[in-house]
C-alpha positions, 0 to 999 in steps of 0.5 A, a space after each residue: 500512537 493510539 493505532 499502536 496503543 502506546 500510552 493508552 489504550 489501542 484505538 484503530 477507530 480514534 487513530 483512522 480519525 487523526 490519520 485523516 485529519 492528517 492525511 486531509 493536509 495533505 501529510 503524504 505519510 498519514 495518508 500511507 499510513 491511513 491507508 495500510 489501516 484502513 485495509 487492516 480494518 477491513 475498508 481495503 476500497 477507502 485504502 486504495 484511495 489513500 495509499 493511491 494518493 501516498 503512491 503517486 507523491 512517491 512514498 515507497 511504503 505506500 507504492 508496495 502496499 498498493 501493488 500488493 492490494 492489485 496483486 490481490 485483488 483487494 480494493 480493486 480488481 486484480 491487476 497483475 499489471 498495476 502491481 508489478 508497476 507499484 512493486 517496481 516503483 517502490 523497489 527502485 526506490 530501495 524499499 526491500 519488501 518490495 524488492 522481494 514482492 516484485 521478484 516474486 510476482 516476476 517469477 510467478 509470471 514467467 513460469 506462467 509465461 506472463 512476465 511482461 519485463 515492464 
């Protein structure tokens, strides 16, 4: 609610504190949300840490968001194979945004001759 400004003022710093508290328990959904919020507030390197934890635990939203960071080289070195891996995991779990992202990435790789088929 703090992140969205529901029931009070929007406060990203407070939201980060609340998510961090829950993420350290560890609650996977909080790790995923913390990673996304950190990325949105310019802390991409720390975002990668939390998104990786959530993605490895099977959170399909975190998998998609981590794939986007690898695709774009935000917080990590650009790595299209890692991006494809995470988009595929999320897409196979039924996440529509990841299905789109995977398709777009594969199309781009095919046009450049870099598609791996993994």
